[in-house]
C-alpha positions in Angstrom: 0.0 0.0 0.0 1.4 3.4 -0.9 1.8 6.2 1.6 -1.0 8.1 -0.2 -3.4 5.2 0.1 -2.5 4.6 3.7 -3.2 8.3 4.5 -6.5 8.2 2.6 -7.7 5.2 4.6 -6.6 6.5 8.0 -9.4 7.4 10.4 -9.9 11.1 10.9 -9.3 12.7 14.4 -12.4 12.6 16.6 -13.8 15.6 18.5 -16.2 16.0 21.4 -18.6 18.9 21.7 -18.5 21.0 24.8 -20.4 24.1 23.8 -23.8 25.3 24.8 -26.4 26.4 22.2 -30.0 27.6 22.1 -32.3 25.3 20.3 -36.0 24.5 19.6 -37.4 21.2 18.4 -39.3 21.8 15.1 -42.9 20.7 14.9 -43.5 22.0 11.4 -42.0 24.1 8.6 -44.5 26.0 6.5 -43.9 27.8 3.2 -45.1 31.4 3.4 -46.8 32.9 0.3 -44.9 36.2 0.7 -41.6 34.4 0.9 -39.6 32.5 3.5 -40.8 29.8 5.8 -42.4 29.7 9.2 -40.9 27.3 11.8 -43.4 26.1 14.3 -41.6 25.0 17.5 -42.7 21.8 19.3 -41.7 23.3 22.6 -44.7 24.9 24.4 -44.6 28.6 25.0 -42.8 29.6 21.9 -44.4 31.3 18.9 -43.8 30.3 15.3 -41.1 32.4 13.6 -40.0 33.3 10.1 -36.8 32.1 8.4 -35.5 33.2 5.0 -35.6 31.1 1.8 -31.8 31.2 2.1 -31.9 29.5 5.5 -34.3 26.9 4.2 -32.2 26.2 1.1 -28.9 26.0 3.1 -30.1 24.0 6.1 -33.2 22.1 4.9 -34.9 22.0 8.3 -37.4 19.2 8.9 -40.0 18.5 11.5 -38.5 16.6 14.4 -35.1 18.3 14.0 -33.8 21.3 15.8 -33.4 25.0 15.0 -30.1 25.9 16.6 -28.5 29.3 17.5 -24.8 29.5 18.5 -23.1 32.0 20.8 -22.0 34.1 17.8 -25.5 34.3 16.5 -25.1 31.8 13.7 -28.4 30.0 13.0 -28.4 26.4 11.9 -30.3 23.1 11.8 -29.5 19.7 13.3 -31.3 16.4 12.7 -32.8 15.0 15.9 -30.5 12.0 16.1 -27.3 14.1 15.8 -28.6 16.8 18.2 -29.9 14.3 20.8 -26.7 12.3 20.8 -24.5 15.4 21.3 -26.5 17.7 23.6 -28.5 17.6 26.8 -30.8 20.3 28.1 -29.2 22.8 30.5 -31.4 24.2 33.3 -31.2 27.8 34.0 -28.6 28.7 36.6 -29.5 30.5 39.9 -27.8 33.6 38.5 -30.1 33.6 35.4 -33.2 32.9 37.5 -32.3 35.7 39.8 -31.8 38.1 36.9 -35.2 37.1 35.4 -36.9 37.7 38.7 -35.4 41.1 39.1 -36.4 42.0 35.5 -40.0 41.0 36.3 -40.1 43.6 39.1 -40.7 43.4 42.8 -43.4 41.1 44.1 -46.3 42.8 45.8 -47.2 41.7 49.2 -50.5 42.4 51.0 
């Protein structure tokens, strides 16, 4: 076997994901008459939102997969099997919960 063939058949290096992302599981993707598509989240409490034709053409989102947003704002799509095997849901930290409570305003007591 030549060096070139040996290098071509060598297994690529493996990497493990350690980043956090924002994501919503997709219930439906609906074509909009005025252009773009509407993504309907499966998660309760989230409204459907518009994505461009460019996003749809590039990422090809499907029901059951995930709409994903990275720290730098990049928006992507991940099939369910790949997402579920690489990510687990993160609960809000005490710091985030405290900030949300402060933003909601003081509680009234009677």
